[in-house]
N, C-alpha and C positions, 0 to 999 in steps of 0.2 A: 399226426403233426405234433411236435413237441411244444409244450407251453413252458417258457423259460422260467426257472426259479433262480433264487440267489445262488444256489449250489451249482446250477448249470453254468452260470456266468461268473463264478468265482475265479479270480486270476490264478493261474497255475503257479506252483511254488517250486523253486529249485532248492533242495536241501543243502546244497553248497554251490558256490559259483562255478561256472563252466567257462573255459577259455579256449580260443582257437590260437594255435601257435605256428602252424605251417600249412601250406597248400601246394599243390602241384597239378599240372595238366599235361596231357599229350597235346598235340595240335589236333584240330578237328577238320574232317574232310567228308565229302560226299561218299567217296570210296577209298578204301585203304587195302588194296589187294596184297601189297607187299608185306603187311604186318598182321600178325595174329592178335586177337583181342588181349591175350595175356601180355604180349609185348607192350601194348599201349598202356595197360595198367601198371606194368613195371616202370615205364617211363614217367608216369604221373607220380608214382611212389618215390622214384629216385629224385625227382625235382623237389618233392616235399622234404625229403631227408637231407639233401645235399646243397640246396640253393636258397634256403630260408634263414641263413645265419644262426642255425641252432648250435647250442653249446655241446656238441657231441663230436666224437672222433670219426664217425662214419655210420653206415647203415646198420652194421651189426650192433653197435651200441644203442641206436634208436630202437631196434627190435627188442632190446632188453627192457624197454619202458612199456611197450604196447601190451595191454592186458586182454583186450577183446576187439573184435572187428565187425563192422556193419557194412554190407555191400548192397548197392542199389543197381538193379538190372531189371528193366521193365518187361521185355518181350523175349521169352525163351525161343519163340518161333523163328526169329531172325537168324540166330546162330545155330539153331537145331541142337541146343545143349541145355538140358535140364540141370539144375543145381550148379549153375555157373559160378555161384559164389564159392563153392568148395574148390572148384578148379583154380580160381584166381587166388584164393587163400593159400593153396598149395604152392602155386608158382611164386608167390611173394615170400615163401619160406616161413610162414607164420603158424603152421601146424605145430603143436596140437592146441593152440589157443582157441577159445570159443568164438564162433562167428555165426552170423545169420544173414539171410538175404531179405531185402525189402522190396515190395512191389506195390505202388499206388499210382499206376498210370504215369501221366506227365509229371506228377509231383514226387516221383520215386526218389530223385536226388534230395529234395527237401525233406522227405520223410526219413531218409537214411540219416541225415544230419540230426533230425528230431530224436530218433531212437538212440543215436550215439551220444547226443547231449544228455538224454535222460539217464543213460548208463553212468555218466560221470556225475550228474547232479544227484543221483540217488546214493552214490557211494559204492556202487558195484565195481566200477573200474576207475583208476586214476588217470589212465591214458588210453585213448580209443582211436582206432583208425576208422574213418568213414571214406569209402571209395566207391565210385560208381562208373558205369560205362554203358555203352550201347553199340551194337553191331547191326547197322541197318543197310549194309551194302551187299548182302548175299542173296537178296531177292530184288525183283524189279520194283519200281516206285509204286505202281498200282497195287501189287501184292503187299508191299509195306504199308500203304495206306489202309488196306483192308485189315491187316493184322492190328494196326493201331485202333481202328474203328471197333474192333471186337471188345474194347474196354468200355464201350457204351452198353446200355441195356438193349440187347439185340432184339428182344421181343417187342420193344416199344419204339426204339429210335431208328432202326434200320431204314424204315420207309421215309424218314426225313432227309435222307441223303447218303447214308451208309458210310461216308467218310467225314472226318471232323470238319473239313472245310465247308461241307454242306450244313452242318449244325450251326457253325459260326456265321455263315452267310445269312441264315434265317434270323439270328440275333442281330446282325448288322442291319438287316432290312427293318426289323422292328424298332431298333434304336434310332435309325435314320428317320423313319417316319414319325416316331413319337417325340424325340428330343431334337433331331436335326431338321424337323419340319420339311423333310424331303429336299433340303437346299443343297446346291452343289458345294457350298462351303464345308459341309460335313465330309463329303468325299475328299476334299482337299486336305482336311485335317488328318484323315487316315493316311493319305499319301505322304504328308510331312513326317509322320512317324517312321514310315519305311525309309525315307530319305535320310532322316537323322540317324537311325540305328545302323543302316548299312554304311553310312559315312563314318561313324565312329569306329566301325569294325575295320576300316582301312588302316587304323593305327594299332591293330591288335594282331600280333604274329600268330596267335592261336586260331584266328577266325577263319571260317569257311566261306562266308558270303559277303565279303567286303565289296563295296561298289560306290562310286560317286554317281549319284542319280539326281534327277530333277523330279519335281512333282509330275511333270508331263511324261517322263519315262515310266513312272509307276502307273499312271492312268492309261498309258498305251500298252502296258504289258497284258498278256493274255488273261481273259477271265477264267478263273478256276471254278468259282460258284458265285454268281452275281449277288452282291457287288464286290466280292473279294477277287482281286487280281493276283497275278503271280508274285509280285513284290510285296503284297499284303500278308504273305504266308511265311511261316517259319521254315527252317531247314530240316531235312532228314540227314542225320550225321552219324559219323563213327568217331569214337574217341573216349577218353577217360579223364576223371578228375579225382583228387584225393584231398582230405583234410585230416589234421591231427588235433584232437580235442583232449583237454586235460583239466584236472582240478588245479586250484591256485598254486599249491606248493610245487607240483610237477611242472606247471606252465612256466614258472619263474626259474626253475632249475634248467629248463630247456631253452628258454628264450628271454631276452632282455626287453621284448616288446610284445607280450601276449595281448590279445584282444578279447574282451568279455563278450559272451554270446548269450542271448535270450532267444528262445524259440517256442512257438505254439502252433497248433493246427486246428483246422475245422473241416467239416464235410457237408455235402448236400446230396440229395438223391441224384442218381444217374439220369433219371427221367425228367428232362427239363419241362416237359408239358405238364408234369404233376407237381411242380413247385408252387405250393400254395402261398398266398400272401399271409404274412404273419407279423407279429411285433418285431420291430427293428431294434437290435441292440446298438444303441448310439455309442459312438466313440467319445473319449473324454472331452475334447473341445466342443463336440456337437451338443453335449449335455448342457453346456453353459451358453450356447448360442441360441437365443430365442428364435431368430429367423430360420436357422437351419433346422432346429427342432420342430418348428411349425411346418416347415417344408416337408419333412418326413411324415408327420402326422396327417397332413393334408393329402398325401398320396392316395389314400383309400377312398375310392368312390367318387373321384372328381370327374370321371367319364372321359378324360383326355390323357392324363399322365399314367404311365405304367406303374401300378402298385409294386412296392418292393417285396421280395426280390424279383418277382416276375420273370420275364424272359430276357431281361437286359442287365441284370446284376448277378453277382456271385455272393450268396450268403456265406459260403464257406470262407471266402476271403475276409469278409467283414468279421466273422467269428474269430478267425485266426488273428486278425489285427487287434480286435477287442482284447483277446487274451494277452497278446504280446505287449501292447501298449500299457496295459494295467500291470503286467509283470515288472516292467522296467521304468515306469514313470513317464512315458511319452505322453504329452498332452496334445500338442498340435504338430503333426508330422512335418508340415511345411516349415515350421520354425525350429523344431527339435532335431531334425535329421539334416544331413549334408549331402547325401546321395542315395539313390535307390536303384536296385536291379529288379525289374518286373518281368513277369512271364508273358512276353509279347508273342504268344503262339500265332496270333493274328493281330493286325492293327486294331481291330474292334475290341479284342479282349484286353488290349493295353488300356484303351479308353475306359472300359468298364471297371478295370481294376483301380484306376485313379479315384473313382468314386467310392468303391468298396473299402478302401483303406484310408479314406478321409482326406485325400489331396484336394478334392473338390466335392461339392454336394452332388447328390444323385441327379443325373441329367445334365450336369455342367462339366463333365470330363474334358471335352474339347478345349476348354479355356486353359487347361494346364499346358497344352502345346501352344495354342495361339498367343498366350501371354509371354511365351519365351521362358517360363519358369523351368521347363524340363531340359533345357540345354546347358551345356557347360558354360558357353558364352551366349547370352540372350541375343538372338538375331535382331530384335527390335531396338535394343538399347546399346549393345556392345559391352555391357557390363556382365559380370558373372551371373549365371542363372541361379534362382533361389534354391532349386532342388534338382540337380541334373539326374537324368534317368538313363539307364542302359548304356553306359559309357563303354561297355564291352562290345556293343553291337547287339546285345540281347539274343534272343532265339532267332530273330529275323536276320541279323547280320553276323553273329558269331557262330552259333550252333544250337542244335537241339538233339544231342546224343542223350536220350531221355534219362537214363539212370545217372548220368553225370551232371545234368544241367543245374539242378539246385545246389549241388556241391560246388560247381564252378562259380556260381553267383556269390556264394559266401566267401570263397577264397579270394575272388577279385575285390570284394569290399574290404576284406582284411588287409590286402596289400595297399589299398587306397588309404585306410586308416593308419597304416604303418608308414605312410609317405614313401612307399616302395613301388608305386605304379611304374615308374620309369625303369627300375631295375628289372622288371619282368616283362617289359614291352619294348623298350628302346634299343637294347644292344643289337648290333647288326649280326653278331654271331648267333643270337637266338633265332632271328629270321632265317639265317643260313641253315641252322640245324633243321628247320622244317621245310627246307627247299624253297624258300620264298625270298624275294628281294624287298628290302625295306623301301617303302615309297618315298618319293622326293617330297611329297606334301604331308609327311608324317606329322602328327600333332601330339603335343604333350597333354594328356587327358587327366593328369593328376588334379584332384580337387584340393585346392590349397587350404590347409588347416582343417581338413576333414576330421571330425571327431566321432560321428555316428552315422551308420548306414542301415539300410533295410533291404531284404531280398524276399520276393514272393515266388514260391514254387507251386505250380497249379496243375491239376489233372483234369482231363476230359473237358466237359463244359462246366467246370467248377465243382467236381465231385469231391476232390480232396485239395486242400490248400495248406501250405505251411508259411508262416511269417517269421523270418529270422531277423533279429535286430542285433547289430554289433556296435560296441562302444569302446572307445579308449577308456582304460580304468579311471583316469583322472576326469573323464567326462561323464561319469555315471550321474544319473539324475536322482537327486534326493527326493524321496516321496514325502 
């Protein structure tokens, strides 16, 4: 077990600024038999190149800027194709530029952005493509869940349930008993997350799992692993997402509205049962809050509360947030951020993440939902929510095409900060392109005046986590 030193906890440094200038997605579906993976990746790349108001004449000119490429693709098993990154690189017409594939389980998309950003920040490349995809429709659902579960420590975790729903069900039970006091109110909080995220997905033409649900619909849906029900769980998806990352000079040459990117990562053992209690790296606002600081210090040995990180928290998420906040000057995320995209693989993991990234103290995550802070419009007050989450629909409502997920999140936040949400979600021709009908109850989900956003990409039961923070250049925080 590591004993933290100042060097361990030192904020990462970018040797030069990194900017996101363009994004693109295919749409996301449960099955996509009519299109090959390469076609979906080309679609995402074409949107990135042609629909982001870049100051270029076309795709060939953009290719003249790209210096290296990073590709996220989690599971070779699904597509029966090793070295898929080489195949996609070839189909995009980017040979002989250097490229590499990234695999970190559910955080593969976020890790791809992390590596691409580091290439720019280090000076290795001025312009980098980050593109991810997943092909999860060439096997049946049970086989797919088995493949995904092999990203756990099979020697230790298989007997706990063999698929990730089983692992998260155990965490949900522990959290419910410890912090929810076995109350039905906690079950309803989880249900509200599913209702919120699936509802937001109804205004997202890229989304796979859009639905207008009630809490009762969620709680009547089939049990997958008690207490998690069908609507508590994320989607298995097919699709692709892409980002273009640049240094400052190249960013402004290509775009009039580039967005600054900071990104950091953390990890934790695959074996949840072996996660020892340890010193907790407090986030900036927590260090100055006597009550919160005492709360974390008192977790050890009180006989009732689960010590951190225990079985109910994700130390990897806290480490990633600690690094990212200190990189860019975030003090209190509830005040300094305008929206977040979180890795809601399950409704319980969403709640756990609220606490790990400092939206609420440990054990108080449900209040983020119940207070209405997590909504675009607070259902309790009718006023704008303090920090809307998962306006894409998240993994529960939009998609979880694993290699693309973290990339999609960053791209969607970039569009929000550019005030371009409507451009990429409202046009009827975009819905028609994906064979969908724009709903009559379509909502404008643009966060007005958004300046800063955060995305969490998360693997397994918190084995790898990346924290991306995007800021408008004029909204950088002075340290």
